DOTOR-38912 format. One line per 2 residues: number of its first residue (from 1); for each residue x, y, z of C-alpha. Coordinates in steps of 0.25 Angstrom, whole numbers, plus 5000, padded with zeros to 4 digits. Layout:
N
NUM = X Y Z | ...;
This chain:
360
1 = 5033 4673 4603 | 5034 4681 4615;
3 = 5031 4671 4625 | 5040 4675 4637;
5 = 5047 4686 4643 | 5060 4689 4637;
7 = 5070 4699 4630 | 5072 4699 4615;
9 = 5085 4702 4608 | 5091 4717 4606;
11 = 5085 4722 4594 | 5095 4731 4587;
13 = 5089 4740 4575 | 5101 4747 4568;
15 = 5094 4757 4560 | 5100 4768 4552;
17 = 5097 4779 4562 | 5090 4772 4573;
19 = 5096 4760 4583 | 5084 4754 4589;
21 = 5086 4743 4600 | 5075 4735 4606;
23 = 5072 4722 4614 | 5060 4715 4616;
25 = 5054 4708 4627 | 5043 4697 4627;
27 = 5034 4697 4639 | 5023 4685 4639;
29 = 5017 4687 4624 | 5022 4699 4621;
31 = 5034 4707 4618 | 5039 4721 4622;
33 = 5050 4731 4620 | 5060 4729 4632;
35 = 5071 4738 4628 | 5073 4749 4616;
37 = 5082 4759 4611 | 5083 4768 4599;
39 = 5095 4776 4595 | 5095 4786 4583;
41 = 5106 4793 4575 | 5103 4805 4568;
43 = 5111 4807 4555 | 5119 4817 4561;
45 = 5125 4807 4571 | 5134 4800 4561;
47 = 5126 4787 4562 | 5126 4782 4547;
49 = 5112 4778 4541 | 5108 4765 4535;
51 = 5111 4772 4521 | 5125 4767 4523;
53 = 5121 4752 4525 | 5134 4747 4527;
55 = 5136 4754 4540 | 5128 4752 4554;
57 = 5123 4764 4560 | 5125 4759 4574;
59 = 5137 4753 4581 | 5138 4747 4594;
61 = 5139 4760 4603 | 5125 4763 4597;
63 = 5120 4750 4600 | 5125 4750 4615;
65 = 5120 4765 4616 | 5106 4760 4612;
67 = 5106 4748 4621 | 5109 4758 4633;
69 = 5096 4765 4630 | 5087 4755 4636;
71 = 5091 4747 4649 | 5081 4736 4644;
73 = 5090 4728 4634 | 5095 4715 4639;
75 = 5104 4705 4631 | 5113 4705 4621;
77 = 5106 4697 4609 | 5102 4706 4598;
79 = 5097 4708 4584 | 5100 4719 4575;
81 = 5094 4725 4561 | 5101 4733 4552;
83 = 5095 4745 4544 | 5087 4740 4531;
85 = 5096 4749 4523 | 5108 4741 4528;
87 = 5103 4728 4522 | 5098 4725 4508;
89 = 5085 4719 4505 | 5084 4710 4492;
91 = 5072 4701 4487 | 5076 4689 4480;
93 = 5069 4677 4472 | 5073 4664 4478;
95 = 5068 4651 4474 | 5063 4641 4485;
97 = 5075 4633 4492 | 5082 4630 4505;
99 = 5085 4643 4515 | 5100 4640 4512;
101 = 5098 4639 4497 | 5090 4652 4497;
103 = 5100 4659 4507 | 5111 4655 4496;
105 = 5102 4661 4485 | 5101 4674 4493;
107 = 5115 4675 4495 | 5119 4673 4480;
109 = 5109 4684 4476 | 5114 4693 4486;
111 = 5128 4691 4482 | 5124 4694 4469;
113 = 5115 4708 4472 | 5127 4712 4480;
115 = 5138 4707 4471 | 5144 4721 4472;
117 = 5145 4722 4486 | 5155 4713 4493;
119 = 5150 4713 4507 | 5144 4700 4512;
121 = 5129 4700 4516 | 5121 4695 4526;
123 = 5108 4692 4523 | 5094 4684 4525;
125 = 5082 4682 4517 | 5068 4678 4518;
127 = 5056 4675 4511 | 5045 4687 4513;
129 = 5033 4676 4510 | 5024 4687 4504;
131 = 5015 4683 4493 | 5019 4677 4480;
133 = 5019 4684 4468 | 5006 4684 4459;
135 = 5013 4675 4448 | 5019 4665 4460;
137 = 5033 4668 4456 | 5043 4668 4467;
139 = 5050 4680 4467 | 5056 4690 4477;
141 = 5054 4679 4487 | 5066 4681 4496;
143 = 5070 4695 4504 | 5084 4695 4508;
145 = 5090 4705 4518 | 5105 4707 4516;
147 = 5116 4715 4523 | 5132 4716 4522;
149 = 5137 4707 4532 | 5147 4718 4537;
151 = 5135 4728 4540 | 5128 4716 4548;
153 = 5141 4712 4556 | 5143 4726 4560;
155 = 5130 4727 4566 | 5131 4715 4573;
157 = 5145 4719 4578 | 5140 4732 4583;
159 = 5129 4725 4592 | 5140 4716 4596;
161 = 5148 4727 4601 | 5136 4733 4608;
163 = 5135 4720 4616 | 5124 4714 4608;
165 = 5124 4701 4601 | 5117 4701 4587;
167 = 5109 4688 4585 | 5101 4693 4573;
169 = 5102 4704 4562 | 5088 4705 4558;
171 = 5082 4711 4544 | 5072 4722 4545;
173 = 5060 4716 4539 | 5060 4704 4548;
175 = 5062 4714 4560 | 5050 4723 4555;
177 = 5042 4710 4553 | 5045 4707 4569;
179 = 5041 4720 4573 | 5028 4720 4566;
181 = 5025 4707 4573 | 5029 4712 4586;
183 = 5020 4724 4586 | 5008 4718 4579;
185 = 5008 4703 4583 | 4994 4702 4579;
187 = 4995 4707 4565 | 4991 4698 4554;
189 = 4991 4706 4542 | 5005 4711 4535;
191 = 5011 4724 4540 | 5021 4733 4532;
193 = 5032 4736 4541 | 5040 4749 4537;
195 = 5053 4752 4544 | 5054 4767 4540;
197 = 5069 4769 4543 | 5079 4780 4542;
199 = 5085 4777 4529 | 5075 4768 4522;
201 = 5061 4760 4525 | 5058 4745 4525;
203 = 5044 4740 4521 | 5041 4726 4526;
205 = 5027 4718 4525 | 5026 4709 4538;
207 = 5017 4697 4539 | 5017 4685 4547;
209 = 5029 4690 4554 | 5038 4691 4542;
211 = 5043 4702 4532 | 5035 4698 4519;
213 = 5039 4710 4511 | 5050 4720 4513;
215 = 5055 4732 4505 | 5066 4742 4509;
217 = 5062 4756 4505 | 5075 4762 4505;
219 = 5070 4776 4500 | 5059 4777 4511;
221 = 5068 4782 4524 | 5064 4790 4536;
223 = 5077 4798 4535 | 5072 4808 4525;
225 = 5061 4811 4533 | 5070 4815 4544;
227 = 5079 4823 4535 | 5066 4831 4529;
229 = 5062 4835 4543 | 5077 4839 4547;
231 = 5078 4847 4535 | 5065 4853 4535;
233 = 5064 4858 4549 | 5079 4860 4551;
235 = 5080 4849 4562 | 5092 4838 4565;
237 = 5088 4824 4561 | 5084 4820 4576;
239 = 5075 4832 4576 | 5069 4829 4563;
241 = 5067 4815 4567 | 5060 4819 4580;
243 = 5051 4828 4572 | 5047 4817 4564;
245 = 5044 4808 4577 | 5038 4817 4585;
247 = 5029 4825 4574 | 5030 4817 4561;
249 = 5019 4817 4551 | 5005 4823 4553;
251 = 4995 4814 4561 | 4981 4814 4567;
253 = 4980 4819 4581 | 4990 4829 4581;
255 = 4985 4842 4583 | 4996 4850 4589;
257 = 5000 4861 4577 | 5014 4860 4580;
259 = 5014 4846 4578 | 5005 4847 4565;
261 = 5014 4857 4560 | 5026 4849 4561;
263 = 5021 4836 4557 | 5016 4844 4543;
265 = 5030 4849 4541 | 5036 4835 4542;
267 = 5026 4830 4533 | 5029 4840 4523;
269 = 5044 4838 4524 | 5044 4822 4524;
271 = 5033 4820 4513 | 5043 4815 4502;
273 = 5049 4804 4510 | 5036 4801 4516;
275 = 5030 4799 4503 | 5041 4791 4498;
277 = 5039 4781 4510 | 5024 4781 4508;
279 = 5025 4778 4492 | 5035 4767 4495;
281 = 5027 4760 4506 | 5014 4761 4496;
283 = 5023 4755 4484 | 5028 4744 4493;
285 = 5014 4741 4499 | 5008 4741 4484;
287 = 5019 4731 4480 | 5016 4722 4492;
289 = 5001 4722 4489 | 5004 4718 4475;
291 = 5014 4707 4476 | 5011 4702 4490;
293 = 4997 4704 4494 | 4997 4694 4505;
295 = 5006 4702 4513 | 5001 4717 4510;
297 = 5001 4726 4523 | 4990 4730 4531;
299 = 4998 4740 4539 | 5010 4747 4540;
301 = 5020 4746 4552 | 5031 4758 4553;
303 = 5044 4756 4560 | 5058 4763 4559;
305 = 5061 4779 4560 | 5050 4783 4551;
307 = 5039 4776 4560 | 5043 4786 4570;
309 = 5038 4798 4564 | 5025 4803 4569;
311 = 5013 4799 4562 | 5020 4792 4552;
313 = 5011 4779 4552 | 4998 4788 4549;
315 = 5006 4793 4537 | 5010 4780 4531;
317 = 4996 4774 4534 | 4990 4786 4525;
319 = 5001 4783 4515 | 5001 4769 4513;
321 = 4986 4765 4516 | 4989 4755 4528;
323 = 4988 4757 4542 | 5002 4761 4548;
325 = 5008 4762 4562 | 5022 4763 4568;
327 = 5027 4750 4574 | 5026 4748 4589;
329 = 5026 4738 4598 | 5017 4739 4611;
331 = 5021 4728 4621 | 5013 4716 4620;
333 = 5017 4712 4634 | 5008 4723 4639;
335 = 5018 4733 4643 | 5020 4747 4638;
337 = 5030 4750 4628 | 5043 4758 4632;
339 = 5047 4762 4618 | 5042 4776 4614;
341 = 5033 4776 4602 | 5042 4783 4592;
343 = 5053 4773 4595 | 5044 4761 4592;
345 = 5046 4760 4577 | 5061 4761 4578;
347 = 5061 4749 4588 | 5052 4740 4579;
349 = 5064 4732 4572 | 5073 4732 4584;
351 = 5060 4725 4593 | 5060 4716 4581;
353 = 5074 4711 4582 | 5072 4709 4597;
355 = 5060 4699 4595 | 5071 4691 4587;
357 = 5075 4684 4600 | 5062 4677 4600;
359 = 5061 4673 4585 | 5074 4663 4584;
């Protein structure tokens, strides 16, 4: 896939609180992060969250500012990704047929499902190709990701006004699948990719480079953890986020008494949202094991704002009974990564968008 040196597209992840840009470069058989930038908005800054999915939280000025943070960005071609809560994930049962026929059936289903919404929608669909049901019946065999057309157009227009040409608007399940493949090119077993964002989480089983099962965990957001720490310790949102990143949860090997005291306080005040995430992950894993045993995950890979919390992988591993780790992409080209480790999980989707340059 990465046979000669060259730059990928500029990947633009338009998250609810985090704008992440990244550009991959291939060198020989490997790929590295050539340029990256992360911009965060706090709630006090006036930036809308993706709890209002009809609005994009970022404009052309924000994108231009992010591009200026790293001198390594080159070219104008880009791919972008909207927050998962700005889209709608649907699961349909469709009979076999040609792609055009199934697309027409999907459009009809969406028209019925969103009958009260006069907005036209853009959509794409795919067969997750997980295991068949025990009785052999064809049900829930097509996943659909859709978004109001005006939301998609606004995002593309913002990138255009920032000087970028958006060739593709991707879906998060496919971005996660490519990010997993980039980080673990030799991994043969299914991986549970969990994007733990500010306003929701997304669970996706990746196998063979494709999303085989996807579930949007709408109530499992990282934002409530930030709010819990902010209120309990009397901090700003930015300060609370830094506490979660720099200290996080209790973990092995940290013998500093002050660190351990802060970590214990973080665990105490965030226990409710942490338990909710663990419960949802366990319920989802149990469903996958029961219905789609052929793609039962063997490990968990964490993305998004929640993955920046200190010692979070150990906590998730303990609660779900699977090895868990935070996404990162060490250079497979033999060159050191220039991305701070705490920012790596925020860049996974953006890197996956950049890789689209070599998959078309």
